[in-house]
C-alpha atoms as one frame of an Amber mdcrd trajectory, in Angstrom:
protein
  18.735 -12.757  -9.363  17.462  -9.455 -11.213  17.783  -5.882 -10.111  14.618
  -3.476 -10.221  15.515   0.206 -10.260  12.676   2.265  -8.829  13.696   5.377
 -10.698  14.755   7.447  -7.653  11.381   7.592  -6.392  11.452   8.887  -2.874
   7.706   8.758  -2.093   7.300   5.915   0.520   3.660   5.181  -0.791   5.143
   4.641  -4.203   7.983   2.576  -3.069   5.970   0.186  -0.907   3.220   0.082
  -3.644   5.908  -1.082  -6.072   7.392  -3.719  -3.787   3.848  -5.084  -3.056
   3.169  -5.073  -6.894   6.188  -7.085  -7.411   5.153  -9.707  -5.017   1.483
  -9.849  -6.211   2.438  -9.870  -9.673   4.999 -12.424 -11.069   6.862 -10.536
 -13.689   9.902 -12.997 -13.943  10.889 -16.617 -12.971  13.985 -15.581 -11.116
  14.345 -13.642  -7.760  14.145  -9.780  -7.686  16.295  -7.449  -5.545  14.669
  -4.062  -5.161  16.204  -0.931  -3.326  14.490   2.255  -2.471  15.077   5.324
  -0.147  12.179   7.354   1.032  11.633  10.860   2.333  10.991  11.126   5.895
   8.282   8.633   6.763   7.108   6.197   9.343   6.352   2.797   7.984   3.683
   0.778   9.811   3.479  -2.870  10.251   0.341  -4.674   8.817  -1.073  -5.491
  12.249  -0.382  -2.256  14.061  -2.448   0.558  15.406  -0.938   3.505  13.663
  -2.175   6.113  16.273  -0.252   3.879  19.133   3.189   3.913  17.151   3.523
   7.518  16.389   3.806  11.020  17.817   0.913  12.437  15.520   1.371  15.977
  16.528   5.206  15.884  15.562   4.331  13.906  12.498   1.780  16.432  11.125
   4.124  19.537  12.107   7.124  18.060  10.297   5.071  16.761   7.345   6.335
  13.141   7.882   4.520  10.431   5.701   3.007   7.574   7.224   2.404   4.323
   5.296   1.147   1.049   6.134   3.185  -1.983   4.541   1.776  -5.397   3.939
   4.192  -7.253   6.099   3.923  -7.593   9.996   6.506  -6.432  12.642   6.976
  -3.065  14.062   7.086   0.562  12.989  10.310   2.093  11.527  11.358   5.826
  10.753  12.846   6.333   7.318  14.607   9.346   5.768  17.261   9.810   3.075
  19.852   8.536   5.368  18.138   5.008   5.228  17.642   2.702   2.366  15.589
  -0.400   1.938  16.445  -3.794   0.277  13.769  -6.281  -0.707  14.283  -9.692
  -1.982  11.092 -11.019  -3.816  10.711 -14.463  -5.050   8.412 -17.484  -5.145
   8.055 -18.871  -1.762   9.938 -22.170  -1.669   9.579 -22.764   2.008  12.119
 -20.101   3.029   9.414 -17.786   4.618  10.813 -16.824   8.304  14.314 -17.933
   6.981  15.764 -14.313   7.923  19.379 -15.644   7.756  19.233 -16.760   3.934
  18.041 -13.356   2.944  20.128 -11.080   5.253  23.356 -13.010   4.554  24.272
 -11.280   1.178  23.838  -7.740   2.943  25.758  -8.749   5.750  28.571 -10.204
   3.476  28.530  -7.155   1.460  28.915  -5.038   4.576  31.928  -7.008   5.910
  33.509  -6.347   2.542  32.994  -2.775   3.232  34.410  -2.593   6.666  31.300
  -3.292   8.874  32.984  -6.365  10.503  30.773  -6.539  13.447  27.394  -6.622
  11.324  25.491  -9.820  12.204  21.967 -11.035  12.342  20.861 -11.463  16.196
  17.587 -12.966  17.234  14.879 -13.290  14.841  15.302 -10.575  12.432  17.515
  -7.845  13.571  20.892  -6.743  11.968  23.097  -5.470  14.850  26.720  -3.970
  15.580  27.161  -5.175  19.221  24.055  -4.458  21.024  22.854  -1.684  18.743
  20.604  -2.302  15.864  20.899  -0.902  12.379  18.429  -2.948  10.628  14.983
  -4.348  11.218  13.753  -7.161   8.814  10.088  -8.599   8.063   8.571 -10.811
   5.439   5.200 -10.892   3.506   3.819 -13.748   1.421   0.794 -14.061  -0.783
  -0.276 -16.540  -3.406   3.098 -18.465  -3.501   5.192 -15.076  -3.618   7.166
 -13.446  -1.017   9.153 -10.574  -0.080  12.019 -10.298   2.695  12.884  -6.770
   3.301  14.863  -4.842   5.474  16.486  -1.160   6.460  19.929  -0.160   6.500
  20.443   2.944   8.735  23.429   4.531   6.926  23.306   8.242   7.875  19.849
   8.644   9.119  18.755  11.302  11.579  18.564   9.299  14.779  16.839  12.237
  16.693  13.915  12.089  14.287  13.837   8.345  14.790  13.029   8.863  18.640
  11.028  12.184  17.922   8.468  10.527  15.324   8.022   7.293  17.017   7.930
   8.505  20.536   5.060   7.053  22.339   2.564   9.609  23.774   1.745   9.616
  27.438  -1.922   8.886  26.926  -3.248   5.379  27.719  -3.967   3.345  24.520
  -6.078   0.131  24.927  -6.002  -1.893  21.804  -5.189  -5.054  20.207  -2.524
  -3.693  17.799   0.772  -5.220  17.756   3.215  -3.062  19.567   6.702  -1.980
  18.584   9.713  -2.827  20.822  12.216  -0.086  20.522  15.827  -0.930  20.435
  18.990   0.826  20.734  19.879   1.897  17.103  23.006   2.981  15.316  23.845
   4.289  11.844  26.547   2.274   9.971  28.323   5.115   8.581  30.870   5.232
  11.407  31.903   1.710  11.009  32.404   1.689   7.016  36.045   1.718   5.717
  37.321   5.322   5.060  36.587   5.094   1.393  32.970   4.876   1.793  32.578
   7.570   4.664  31.948  10.469   2.349  29.473   8.568   0.181  25.719   9.595
   0.014  23.180   7.086   0.978  22.515   6.705  -2.732  26.060   5.940  -3.664
  26.650   3.608  -0.587  23.432   1.827  -1.733  24.976   1.271  -5.326  28.138
  -0.056  -3.808  26.175  -2.631  -1.725  24.369  -3.488  -5.046  27.700  -4.227
  -6.864  28.872  -6.295  -3.811  25.740  -8.342  -3.868  25.890  -9.059  -7.596
  29.701  -9.506  -7.508  30.333  -7.046 -10.442  32.409  -4.098 -10.866  29.982
  -1.522 -12.599  26.139  -0.884 -12.447  26.154  -1.752 -16.310  26.848  -5.470
 -15.446  24.025  -5.547 -12.954  21.185  -7.627 -14.700  18.056  -5.495 -14.530
  14.227  -5.748 -15.208  12.948  -2.457 -16.938   9.637  -1.419 -15.512   7.237
  -0.675 -18.531   4.664   2.340 -18.282   2.054  -0.492 -17.909   3.942  -1.937
 -14.824   4.094   1.389 -13.491   0.314   2.298 -13.900  -0.269  -0.964 -11.989
   1.913   0.269  -9.169   0.052   3.681  -9.023  -3.338   1.819  -9.001  -2.150
  -0.073  -5.956  -0.785   2.991  -4.456  -4.277   4.725  -4.823  -6.041   1.601
  -3.591  -4.000   1.179  -0.550  -0.717   2.956   0.431  -1.671   6.372  -0.603
  -4.928   6.834   1.390  -5.918   7.340   4.701  -8.394   4.431   5.090  -5.239
   2.136   4.532  -2.771   3.829   6.471  -4.952   4.776   9.518  -8.418   3.219
   9.037  -7.014  -0.267   8.974  -5.748   0.222  12.619  -7.389  -2.331  15.303
 -10.231  -0.929  17.077  -9.004   1.057  20.389 -10.030   3.291  23.297  -8.059
   6.339  24.177  -8.329   8.665  27.235  -6.862  11.942  27.829  -7.321  14.746
  30.457  -6.403  18.275  31.353  -6.823  20.712  34.007  -7.998  24.038  32.497
  -8.451  27.358  34.651 -12.361  26.746  34.511 -12.030  22.981  35.318 -10.785
  19.507  34.809 -11.727  17.810  31.471 -11.456  14.041  30.735 -12.098  13.074
  27.235 -12.563   9.418  26.347 -12.928   8.077  22.841 -13.777   4.611  21.321
 -12.584   4.416  17.929 -13.361   1.647  15.311 -11.671   1.484  11.672  -9.960
   4.954  12.618 -13.591   6.651  13.013 -14.706   7.714  16.442 -17.729   5.384
  17.506 -18.326   7.179  20.777 -17.150  10.064  22.775 -17.583  10.721  26.421
 -16.550  13.983  28.508 -16.245  13.972  32.150 -14.980  16.677  34.471 -15.793
  19.237  37.133 -16.441  22.100  34.799 -19.570  24.257  35.072 -21.455  24.443
  31.698 -24.811  25.313  30.164 -26.560  22.834  27.950 -26.068  19.235  27.466
 -22.451  18.024  27.067 -23.967  15.246  25.006 -24.223  17.794  22.379 -20.345
  17.951  22.059 -19.862  14.332  22.465 -22.321  13.575  19.404 -20.652  16.062
  17.383 -17.630  13.926  17.453 -19.381  10.501  16.627 -18.649   9.325  13.237
 -15.519  11.787  12.978 -12.121  10.533  11.966  -9.807  10.222  14.695  -7.634
  12.979  13.194  -6.892  16.134  14.926  -7.760  18.553  12.168 -11.057  16.515
  11.489 -11.946  16.817  15.146 -11.228  20.438  15.244 -13.249  21.138  12.193
 -16.345  19.304  13.481 -16.223  21.320  16.679 -15.456  24.357  15.284 -19.287
  25.373  15.056 -20.044  24.724  18.403 -19.842  27.357  21.385 -17.497  25.204
  23.580 -17.557  28.096  26.135 -21.243  27.417  26.666 -20.839  23.869  27.340
 -17.278  23.645  28.967 -15.663  27.159  29.653 -13.044  29.217  27.872 -11.534
  26.632  25.641 -11.079  26.446  21.796 -11.425  23.367  19.571  -7.785  23.104
  19.221  -7.369  22.934  22.915  -9.954  20.336  23.577  -8.808  18.110  20.867
  -5.046  18.205  22.018  -6.173  16.729  25.147  -5.835  13.167  23.210  -3.015
  14.547  20.899  -0.390  15.624  23.760   3.163  15.089  23.118   4.766  12.839
  25.841
């Protein structure tokens, strides 16, 4: 096995593009180990409806990056208290064999004091009944990656805030996440590791997995400028753009309602590939003009709060509905739970 250093990139779109590039391009014959740490971000499973998994208002207000990965599974929150491990190799029939890939990580954690760490069910690493790592796999053209996360010292409040489902009713065919009780492993490690940063703890795990005493002894695949260019091209094509991270969501319908002083408003949207294909507004408000003018203005607009606000900004909503701003109308379908 050989290690790939991601040069301390913390951009989730870069790191996931790097992992994907190493799967889709066979650079060496032996298995690869990749670690990365992301700035605050939500990583969405390949078959999920992004909108259904995240608290979009909270994500926008806190500049949390949203990136869709290539593997299936559920949505996860990353920050600098969390690190990801990826085993990349030829697919020799071990796809879905999570036990073989998580064993080196579990063994390393046992040596560092986390004696209760274990694989539970199909793909979760737990301590007791609390999850500290979710794992997933992706394969393409005979290559595969088995990857997972380690909650070392993550902000668990942010996990709940960013991934908290909204109260609006979604109807879609996306694969929904199942939330579990989660824990950091920092309280469980031996005393000598409790004051380590996430980067330092990651590096100690690296030494344990390779069975060496120093970083210099770890065999490493150096990434050339040409490889990095390929990674950045892949990022531009997929992980770094809205069409991939949001537009790839399955078609869905969403409905939200609100009682304003001027009356009740019920906003219903059909969304296809992240774009509003039909908008309908119902309610007991008293308006002038045809409400279809407002509905048609939203047709073809990205299901994105700011894009919808911008589209409605030139309309006199007071004429059609009552005393309401574009932001207040759009927030009907972007309310927090």
